[in-house]
Each structure stands twice: as C-alpha cells, then as structure tokens.
C-alpha positions as CSV (number, residue, x, y, z in Angstrom):
1,M,-61.1,22.4,-65.5
2,K,-62.1,21.2,-62.2
3,S,-65.0,19.2,-63.6
4,S,-62.5,17.5,-65.9
5,M,-60.3,16.6,-62.9
6,K,-63.2,15.1,-61.0
7,L,-64.2,13.1,-64.1
8,G,-60.7,11.8,-64.5
9,S,-60.7,10.8,-60.8
10,V,-63.9,8.9,-61.1
11,L,-62.7,7.2,-64.2
12,I,-59.6,6.0,-62.4
13,V,-61.6,4.7,-59.5
14,L,-63.8,2.8,-61.9
15,V,-60.8,1.3,-63.6
16,L,-59.4,0.2,-60.2
17,L,-62.7,-1.4,-59.2
18,L,-63.0,-3.1,-62.6
19,G,-59.4,-4.4,-62.1
20,I,-60.4,-5.9,-58.8
21,L,-63.8,-7.3,-59.8
22,I,-63.2,-8.6,-63.3
23,P,-60.4,-11.1,-62.3
24,N,-62.6,-12.4,-59.5
25,L,-65.6,-12.8,-61.7
26,I,-63.4,-14.6,-64.3
27,I,-61.9,-16.9,-61.6
28,D,-65.4,-17.8,-60.1
29,H,-66.7,-18.5,-63.6
30,A,-63.7,-20.8,-64.4
31,L,-64.2,-22.7,-61.1
32,A,-67.9,-23.1,-61.8
33,K,-67.2,-24.3,-65.3
34,G,-64.5,-26.7,-64.1
35,G,-67.0,-28.8,-61.9
36,G,-68.4,-26.5,-59.4
37,S,-68.8,-27.0,-55.7
38,T,-68.5,-30.4,-54.0
39,I,-69.5,-31.8,-50.6
40,G,-67.6,-34.8,-49.4
41,G,-66.0,-35.0,-52.8
42,I,-69.4,-35.4,-54.5
43,S,-70.2,-32.6,-57.2
44,V,-73.4,-30.6,-56.3
45,K,-73.2,-28.1,-59.3
46,G,-76.8,-27.2,-60.4
47,L,-78.6,-29.4,-58.1
48,A,-81.6,-28.5,-56.0
49,D,-81.6,-29.0,-52.2
50,E,-83.5,-32.3,-52.3
51,D,-81.4,-33.5,-55.1
52,I,-78.1,-32.5,-53.2
53,E,-79.2,-34.7,-50.3
54,A,-80.2,-37.6,-52.5
55,A,-76.8,-37.6,-54.3
56,L,-74.8,-37.4,-51.0
57,Q,-76.8,-40.2,-49.4
58,E,-76.3,-42.4,-52.5
59,A,-72.5,-41.8,-52.4
60,I,-72.5,-42.6,-48.7
61,N,-74.3,-45.9,-49.1
62,T,-71.9,-46.8,-51.9
63,W,-68.9,-46.0,-49.6
64,R,-70.3,-48.1,-46.7
65,E,-70.2,-51.2,-48.9
66,T,-66.5,-51.6,-48.4
67,P,-64.8,-52.2,-45.0
68,I,-62.1,-49.7,-43.9
69,S,-58.7,-51.4,-43.7
70,V,-56.2,-49.9,-41.3
71,N,-52.5,-51.0,-41.5
72,G,-49.5,-50.3,-39.5
73,A,-46.4,-52.2,-37.9
74,G,-47.5,-55.4,-39.5
75,V,-50.9,-55.2,-37.9
76,K,-54.2,-55.0,-39.8
77,A,-57.7,-54.1,-38.7
78,K,-61.0,-54.1,-40.5
79,I,-63.5,-51.3,-39.4
80,D,-67.2,-51.5,-40.3
81,P,-68.2,-48.3,-42.2
82,A,-71.6,-48.6,-40.6
83,L,-70.1,-47.4,-37.4
84,F,-69.8,-43.9,-38.9
85,T,-72.7,-41.6,-38.8
86,F,-73.2,-38.9,-41.6
87,D,-75.2,-35.7,-40.9
88,V,-76.2,-34.7,-44.5
89,A,-78.5,-32.0,-43.5
90,S,-75.9,-30.1,-41.6
91,S,-73.4,-30.6,-44.6
92,V,-76.0,-29.0,-47.0
93,A,-76.7,-26.2,-44.6
94,D,-72.9,-25.3,-44.5
95,Y,-72.9,-25.3,-48.2
96,H,-75.8,-22.7,-48.5
97,H,-74.2,-20.6,-45.8
98,L,-70.9,-20.2,-47.8
99,T,-72.4,-20.0,-51.3
100,D,-75.8,-18.1,-51.1
101,K,-75.5,-14.4,-52.3
102,S,-77.0,-11.4,-50.5
103,W,-79.6,-9.6,-52.5
104,Y,-77.3,-6.5,-53.0
105,A,-74.5,-8.7,-54.4
106,F,-76.4,-9.6,-57.6
107,W,-73.5,-8.9,-59.7
108,Q,-71.3,-11.6,-58.0
109,S,-71.2,-15.1,-59.3
110,K,-72.0,-18.0,-57.0
111,K,-68.9,-19.0,-55.0
112,T,-67.3,-22.4,-55.5
113,V,-66.6,-24.3,-52.3
114,H,-65.4,-27.9,-51.4
115,L,-66.7,-28.9,-48.2
116,P,-66.3,-32.1,-46.0
117,L,-69.3,-34.0,-44.8
118,H,-70.2,-34.0,-41.1
119,V,-69.1,-37.4,-39.7
120,S,-68.9,-38.9,-36.2
121,A,-67.5,-42.3,-35.3
122,D,-68.9,-44.8,-32.9
123,D,-66.9,-45.4,-29.7
124,R,-66.3,-49.0,-30.8
125,V,-64.0,-47.7,-33.6
126,K,-61.6,-46.1,-31.1
127,A,-61.8,-49.2,-28.9
128,Q,-60.9,-51.5,-31.9
129,L,-57.9,-49.3,-32.7
130,E,-56.7,-49.3,-29.0
131,E,-56.8,-53.2,-29.0
132,T,-54.0,-53.6,-31.3
133,G,-51.7,-52.1,-28.6
134,V,-49.3,-50.7,-31.2
135,W,-51.1,-47.7,-32.7
136,E,-51.8,-44.2,-31.4
137,A,-55.5,-44.6,-31.3
138,E,-56.6,-41.0,-31.2
139,S,-54.3,-39.9,-34.1
140,T,-55.4,-43.0,-36.1
141,L,-59.0,-42.3,-35.5
142,N,-58.6,-38.7,-36.7
143,E,-57.1,-40.0,-39.9
144,V,-60.0,-42.6,-40.5
145,V,-62.6,-39.8,-39.8
146,S,-60.8,-37.4,-42.1
147,N,-61.0,-39.9,-44.9
148,A,-64.7,-40.6,-44.3
149,T,-65.6,-36.8,-44.5
150,Y,-64.5,-36.9,-48.1
151,L,-65.6,-40.5,-48.8
152,K,-62.0,-41.3,-49.8
153,N,-60.4,-44.8,-50.4
154,H,-60.6,-47.4,-47.6
155,E,-57.0,-48.0,-47.0
156,I,-55.6,-46.1,-44.0
157,E,-52.1,-46.0,-42.6
158,A,-52.1,-46.1,-38.9
159,K,-50.1,-43.9,-36.7
160,V,-47.7,-46.4,-35.0
161,A,-46.8,-45.9,-31.4
162,D,-43.4,-46.5,-29.8
163,T,-43.0,-50.3,-29.6
164,S,-39.7,-50.4,-27.7
165,A,-41.6,-51.2,-24.5
166,M,-42.6,-54.5,-25.9
167,E,-39.0,-55.7,-25.7
168,A,-38.9,-55.8,-22.0
169,E,-39.0,-59.6,-21.6
170,R,-38.4,-62.5,-23.8
171,I,-41.2,-65.1,-23.7
172,A,-40.0,-67.6,-26.4
173,L,-36.8,-68.6,-28.1
174,S,-35.6,-70.8,-30.8
175,I,-31.9,-71.1,-32.1
176,E,-31.0,-73.5,-34.9
177,D,-28.1,-73.7,-37.4
178,I,-29.0,-72.7,-40.8
179,P,-29.0,-75.6,-43.3
180,T,-26.6,-75.3,-46.2
181,N,-29.4,-75.4,-48.7
182,A,-31.4,-72.7,-47.1
183,T,-29.9,-69.8,-49.1
184,D,-32.7,-67.3,-48.8
185,V,-32.9,-67.0,-44.9
186,L,-31.5,-63.5,-44.7
187,E,-34.1,-62.2,-47.2
188,L,-36.9,-63.6,-44.9
189,V,-35.4,-62.2,-41.8
190,N,-35.4,-58.7,-43.4
191,S,-39.1,-59.2,-44.1
192,L,-40.2,-60.5,-40.8
193,N,-38.1,-58.8,-38.2
194,D,-39.9,-56.6,-35.8
195,A,-43.3,-57.8,-36.8
196,I,-46.0,-57.1,-34.2
197,I,-48.3,-60.1,-33.1
198,A,-51.4,-58.2,-31.9
199,P,-53.8,-59.8,-29.4
200,N,-56.7,-61.8,-30.9
201,E,-55.6,-61.0,-34.5
202,P,-54.6,-64.0,-36.8
203,F,-51.0,-64.0,-37.9
204,S,-50.3,-65.5,-41.3
205,L,-46.8,-66.2,-42.5
206,L,-47.7,-66.1,-46.1
207,T,-49.7,-62.8,-45.6
208,A,-46.7,-61.2,-43.8
209,L,-44.4,-62.2,-46.6
210,G,-46.7,-61.2,-49.3
211,E,-45.3,-61.9,-52.9
212,K,-41.8,-62.4,-51.6
213,S,-42.7,-66.0,-50.6
214,E,-43.0,-66.9,-54.3
215,N,-39.2,-66.3,-54.9
216,I,-37.9,-68.1,-51.8
217,T,-36.6,-71.6,-51.8
218,S,-38.8,-74.1,-50.0
219,E,-35.8,-75.1,-47.8
220,S,-35.4,-71.6,-46.6
221,L,-39.2,-71.0,-46.2
222,N,-39.7,-74.2,-44.2
223,F,-36.6,-73.6,-42.0
224,V,-37.8,-70.1,-40.9
225,A,-41.4,-71.3,-40.6
226,S,-40.4,-74.2,-38.3
227,N,-38.4,-71.9,-36.0
228,I,-41.4,-69.5,-35.8
229,Y,-43.7,-72.3,-35.1
230,H,-41.3,-73.5,-32.4
231,T,-41.4,-70.1,-30.6
232,A,-45.2,-70.0,-31.0
233,L,-45.5,-73.4,-29.2
234,Q,-43.7,-71.8,-26.1
235,T,-46.5,-69.2,-25.8
236,E,-50.3,-69.5,-25.3
237,Y,-50.9,-68.9,-28.9
238,E,-53.7,-70.7,-30.6
239,I,-52.3,-72.7,-33.6
240,I,-54.8,-72.3,-36.4
241,E,-52.9,-73.9,-39.3
242,R,-49.6,-75.8,-39.4
243,H,-48.5,-78.6,-41.7
244,A,-45.7,-81.1,-40.8
245,Q,-42.8,-81.7,-43.3
246,K,-43.4,-85.5,-43.1
247,T,-39.6,-86.0,-43.6
248,V,-37.3,-85.7,-40.7
249,P,-35.5,-82.3,-40.9
250,S,-31.9,-81.7,-39.9
251,Y,-33.0,-79.2,-37.4
252,L,-35.4,-79.3,-34.4
253,Q,-37.1,-82.3,-33.2
254,Q,-39.8,-84.3,-35.0
255,G,-43.2,-82.6,-34.4
256,L,-41.7,-79.1,-34.1
257,D,-41.2,-78.5,-37.9
258,A,-43.6,-76.7,-40.2
259,R,-44.1,-76.6,-44.0
260,V,-45.3,-73.6,-45.9
261,N,-46.2,-73.6,-49.6
262,R,-48.2,-70.9,-51.4
263,A,-48.9,-73.0,-54.4
264,L,-50.4,-75.8,-52.3
265,D,-52.2,-73.2,-49.9
266,K,-50.2,-74.5,-47.0
267,D,-49.8,-71.7,-44.5
268,L,-48.6,-71.2,-40.8
269,Q,-51.2,-69.2,-38.8
270,F,-51.7,-68.5,-35.1
271,I,-53.5,-66.1,-32.8
272,N,-52.0,-64.3,-29.9
273,R,-54.6,-65.2,-27.0
274,S,-52.8,-62.9,-24.5
275,D,-53.8,-59.4,-23.6
276,Q,-50.7,-57.8,-24.8
277,P,-49.0,-57.4,-28.1
278,N,-45.8,-59.3,-28.8
279,K,-42.9,-58.4,-31.1
280,L,-41.3,-61.0,-33.4
281,K,-37.5,-60.6,-33.4
282,I,-35.6,-62.5,-36.0
283,T,-31.8,-62.2,-36.5
284,V,-28.9,-64.1,-37.9
285,E,-26.0,-64.7,-35.6
286,G,-23.1,-66.4,-37.3
287,D,-24.4,-69.6,-38.9
288,S,-27.5,-69.7,-36.8
289,L,-31.0,-68.3,-37.0
290,K,-32.4,-66.8,-33.8
291,V,-36.1,-66.2,-33.4
292,E,-37.5,-64.6,-30.3
293,L,-40.9,-63.4,-29.1
294,L,-40.9,-60.4,-26.8
295,A,-43.5,-58.7,-24.6
296,Q,-43.8,-56.2,-21.9
297,K,-44.3,-58.8,-19.2
298,K,-44.0,-62.5,-19.0
299,V,-47.1,-63.7,-17.2
300,K,-47.0,-67.6,-17.6
301,E,-44.3,-70.3,-17.7
302,I,-44.9,-72.5,-20.8
303,S,-42.9,-75.6,-21.7
304,V,-43.2,-78.0,-24.7
305,R,-42.9,-81.8,-24.6
306,V,-42.3,-84.1,-27.5
307,S,-43.3,-87.8,-27.0
308,K,-42.5,-90.6,-29.4
309,D,-45.7,-92.7,-29.3
310,K,-44.6,-95.3,-31.8
311,I,-41.5,-96.3,-33.7
312,I,-41.9,-98.0,-37.1
313,Q,-38.9,-100.1,-38.3
314,P,-38.2,-99.8,-42.0
315,R,-38.5,-102.9,-44.2
316,V,-35.5,-104.4,-46.1
317,I,-36.0,-104.6,-49.8
318,T,-33.6,-106.9,-51.7
319,R,-32.7,-106.5,-55.3
320,Y,-30.5,-108.6,-57.5
321,S,-27.9,-107.6,-60.1
322,K,-25.6,-109.5,-62.4
323,D,-23.2,-106.7,-62.4
324,L,-22.0,-107.7,-58.9
325,S,-19.5,-110.4,-58.4
326,I,-20.5,-113.7,-56.6
327,G,-21.3,-113.2,-53.0
328,R,-21.2,-109.3,-53.1
329,E,-23.9,-107.0,-51.9
330,E,-24.3,-103.1,-51.7
331,V,-26.5,-100.9,-49.8
332,L,-28.4,-98.8,-52.3
333,Q,-30.5,-96.8,-49.6
334,K,-30.0,-96.6,-46.0
335,G,-33.0,-97.4,-43.9
336,Q,-34.5,-95.0,-41.4
337,E,-37.1,-95.7,-38.7
338,G,-40.5,-94.0,-38.9
339,V,-42.1,-92.5,-35.9
340,R,-45.5,-91.1,-34.6
341,V,-44.9,-88.2,-32.2
342,E,-47.2,-86.2,-30.0
343,V,-46.5,-82.7,-29.0
344,Y,-47.8,-81.4,-25.6
345,R,-47.9,-77.9,-24.2
346,S,-47.7,-77.3,-20.5
347,I,-48.9,-73.9,-19.0
348,L,-48.0,-72.9,-15.4
349,E,-50.2,-70.1,-14.0
350,N,-50.8,-69.2,-10.4
351,G,-49.3,-72.5,-9.2
352,N,-51.6,-74.6,-11.5
353,T,-50.4,-76.5,-14.4
354,T,-52.5,-77.5,-17.5
355,E,-51.3,-79.7,-20.3
356,E,-52.8,-79.9,-23.7
357,L,-52.1,-82.0,-26.8
358,V,-51.1,-79.7,-29.6
359,S,-50.4,-82.1,-32.5
360,R,-49.9,-85.7,-33.5
361,D,-47.7,-86.3,-36.6
362,Y,-46.5,-89.4,-38.4
363,Y,-43.1,-89.6,-40.1
364,P,-43.0,-92.7,-42.4
365,P,-40.0,-95.0,-42.4
366,V,-37.5,-95.0,-45.2
367,N,-37.0,-98.6,-46.3
368,K,-33.5,-100.1,-46.6
369,I,-32.6,-101.3,-50.1
370,I,-29.7,-103.7,-50.8
371,V,-28.5,-105.1,-53.9
372,K,-27.1,-108.6,-54.1
373,S,-25.3,-110.5,-56.7
374,S,-27.5,-112.7,-58.9
375,R,-24.5,-115.0,-59.9
376,Q,-24.3,-118.5,-58.4
377,S,-21.1,-120.5,-57.8
378,I,-20.6,-123.6,-60.0
379,V,-20.4,-126.9,-58.0
380,P,-17.8,-129.4,-59.4
381,E,-19.0,-132.9,-60.3
382,N,-17.7,-135.9,-58.4
383,S,-16.1,-139.0,-59.9
384,S,-19.5,-140.9,-60.3
385,G,-20.8,-138.2,-62.5
386,K,-23.1,-136.5,-59.9
387,K,-22.6,-133.0,-58.6
388,G,-21.1,-132.4,-55.1
389,T,-19.3,-134.7,-52.8
390,S,-22.3,-136.7,-52.0
391,D,-22.0,-139.5,-49.7
392,S,-25.6,-140.7,-49.9
393,N,-24.4,-144.3,-50.6
394,D,-23.2,-144.5,-47.1
395,P,-25.6,-146.9,-45.3
396,D,-24.8,-145.6,-41.8
397,L,-26.3,-142.3,-42.8
398,H,-29.7,-143.9,-43.4
399,L,-30.1,-145.4,-40.0
400,D,-33.2,-144.4,-37.8
401,L,-32.2,-145.1,-34.3
402,D,-34.5,-142.5,-32.5
403,G,-37.7,-143.7,-34.4
404,D,-38.8,-140.3,-35.7
405,G,-39.1,-141.5,-39.2
406,L,-36.0,-139.6,-40.5
407,P,-32.4,-140.6,-40.8
408,D,-30.5,-139.8,-37.8
409,S,-28.3,-137.4,-39.8
410,R,-31.2,-135.3,-40.8
411,S,-32.8,-135.7,-37.4
412,E,-29.7,-134.3,-35.7
413,N,-29.7,-131.2,-38.1
414,K,-33.3,-130.7,-37.3
415,K,-32.7,-130.7,-33.6
416,L,-30.0,-128.2,-34.1
417,D,-32.2,-126.0,-36.0
418,N,-35.0,-126.3,-33.4
419,N,-32.5,-125.5,-30.6
420,A,-31.2,-122.5,-32.5
421,A,-34.8,-121.2,-33.1
422,K,-35.6,-121.7,-29.5
423,T,-32.6,-119.7,-28.4
424,D,-33.4,-116.9,-30.7
425,Q,-37.1,-116.9,-29.4
426,D,-35.9,-117.0,-25.8
427,T,-33.5,-114.1,-26.4
428,S,-36.4,-112.2,-28.1
429,V,-38.6,-112.8,-25.2
430,N,-35.9,-111.7,-22.6
431,A,-35.4,-108.5,-24.6
432,N,-39.0,-107.7,-24.6
433,T,-39.3,-108.5,-20.9
434,S,-36.5,-106.2,-20.0
435,K,-37.8,-103.3,-22.0
436,D,-38.7,-100.1,-20.3
437,P,-42.5,-99.8,-20.3
438,N,-42.1,-96.1,-21.0
439,D,-40.3,-96.7,-24.3
440,P,-42.3,-96.3,-27.4
441,E,-43.7,-99.4,-29.2
442,I,-41.5,-100.7,-32.1
443,V,-43.4,-102.3,-34.9
444,Y,-43.3,-102.7,-38.7
445,G,-45.9,-100.9,-40.7
446,Y,-47.4,-97.7,-42.0
447,Y,-50.4,-95.3,-41.6
448,D,-53.0,-95.3,-44.3
449,K,-54.8,-92.2,-45.6
450,G,-57.5,-92.7,-42.9
451,G,-55.1,-92.6,-40.1
452,D,-55.2,-96.3,-39.3
453,F,-52.0,-98.1,-38.6
454,I,-51.4,-101.2,-40.9
455,Q,-48.9,-103.5,-39.3
456,T,-46.6,-105.7,-41.7
457,S,-44.0,-108.3,-41.2
458,P,-40.3,-107.3,-41.3
C-alpha cells in the first residue's frame, strides 16, 4: 500500500516536471525554427564563431554606406556613419554567454536571443547635434546610437528642446499688404511658421515646403518668398540663391523681391552665419503678411539700402488703324520706365560699419503703345483745278531779298524752325545742368543677355 502511494507521488512529480519542461522545449524549438538568434538584427542561426563575425562585419559595412539623417523642428543634419565604432568581438561574447549550455543541461535546447551590437559614438557626433541649438543633444544622441546597435534605418527624429527662448528679440521684420491674386498665402504660412534657421545650415524654401509648393499659385509663392528674402537681407545671412521677378511687383521696392519656381529649379536659399539659431515667425494680420526673424539676442545693427543706378525710359511704338476716326488716337499699353537697381547691406558692429553689395538687378521698361487713325482728311480743290488754296502765283512770295538762295517766305519759316529747335535745345541743356548729380542716369535702351547695356534712341 505504501509502495503504491510512493509510486503515485513519483508519477505526480514527473507529470508536473514534464508539464513545466515540455512547453519550454516546444517554445525554444519554435523560436529556433522561426529564424533563431540575432545580433544587431542579423541572424546568426547555425553559424560558427568566425562566420558570425564575418556576417556582422559585412552588415556593418553595408550600413555605413548611407549617412544618418536627423530631423527635428525644421532642422536637418547629416551624420557620417564612420563616426560610430562597433565592437563585434564583445557582441559575439555576449551571445555565447547567454546561449551556451552547461554540460549537465544536455536535455535543454539552445536559447534564442536577440542582442544589440556594442556601439560607441565619436565626440564629434554630439558636437554636431549641439550645433543646431534646437535639439536635446544627449537624448538625440542616445536615439541615434540605439538605432545603430540594431543597424536600423538611417532616419532619426531628433528630440526638440524648448525654443521659446529664441523669441526674446526681433532681428528682422517685413510687413506687406497681401495682393488680391495671392490666394494661397495662408497655406504657406501654416507650413513655414515657427521654422528654425539653424547656424551654418543652408535653408531652402522649396525644401521646407516640400510637395506643397507644387499646388501653390506662383503669385502667392513669390509674395511670401519676397518677404522672407526681405527679412533675410536685414540679417547677416549669406544669400546663396535668389532670383528677381524681372517685373515690378505691387509690393516692396525693386531689388527686394524674389521668385521661386520648382519646375524651373529656382529656389530661395540662405545660410545663418551667426552663432545662434533663429526662429522664422510668419503670421497674417488683417490683410497683411507679417514676417519676423527672432533670436535670443540681437548682436548687430543691419540696414538695407536700395540704389537706382540707371533709369531706362520706355520707347513709344505707334500703330495705325482704319477703325479710328480721323485725328483720333488711343493708348493701347501704358509705358513704364525700366530701372537697374543695386542693393547694399550695412552692418554695424562694435562701432564699425561695413557695407556690401548684395545684388544688382535689371527691370526692363514696358514700351508705350499708341494706335492712331490711318485715315486722312480730303483737301478741297481750288477754282484753278489744283488742290488747296495755293497762292504760288503771287510773285512777291518768290523774292529773295536776304540772298540765301531761298524765297523769303520759305527762309522765314526756316528761321522760325531753327529758333524753335534752338530753344528746345537750350531748354534741354538747362534741364541737364540743373539735374542733381546724385540722381540716376536716364537713358533709352536695354540690357542684352551678356549684361551689356545697349543704348537706343527714343
């Protein structure tokens, strides 16, 4: 009886042990069958030690071929993967420590583990993250290293720091009424407001807008781009790319406008050359667009000066039409003077002022076009059968008393014409003499593709 009870107890214990061990064996087998262990995301199932290290090194080399892109708060940074050091030997040692079985556990299957690689980052990586001025460098660095330990994708979202401190001072401002044909301004404002302009990092308007720029009207895009360019001129930003509109806009001065077109690869780009990040603030207030650049501290006083170097008068083009009554004329197109302008930027720092030429733009004139009647009046014939009221038969009109070889009647007319021309010439000379020497030169002409000015007659 007692032996039967002992046997039953033993059987119960065996059943309990099997209930614990069998599921574990099944799970380990299933895991091993489903891909096995990995190191840094690379499968090492069934590989010998030397093969494991070779497989890991090959994967690391492939991962290093693509730069790491870190993005956050509108700021981007490219990090060189070569700045990360991988300790493959230590990673393999950890794998063996966790998976190798003891001699007495022969009945256990090999464990399945998923281990990270041992990775360390060069100090230059953290320094690069700190340079943006808008990221939490330590947290972002941990995120980058964590991705590297598993050889994950190269796109990292940065941990953005509190940027409210950047709004302490305004360093640039532009306010302009929104044109009636700029209907997409609000959409652009929502995309660009609070963008961070990091030090020494190129800012591209088309890149900041992305695909949204493809569905925006050119009038809206050029208007917003012009105001951003105007604010950038009021800072020490280096202008990398900017295109003039060539036609005089209804806003800002000539030389302060900008044109952006993705299809034509025309962008607005600049670099913040200061040592602090700036925030781009864009808002719509009533019917006006307000663009500001904000910073923690305003260090330099910067002003912008626009100079009209040369004014080009439009030509008058005359056309004729029989549809107009005799003596009538109409203005088909109003003329507008052309101008060549130069934009200068003055920087005041520590009592010293330096001025630099930023751009030189040419806006061609718009010619005036008038249409005159091509009809002519009919002159009635006189009684002798000849047209007009000719008195050519009067002998007194053929006398030449002054000896100039012309009848005195024609000579008098000639003198009157000469006197009138002389008067006009004198008036012109006096006008030029009294001209302010600082005024721009007024001429007729245009600039050719080579940048040379071709002067023409009115």
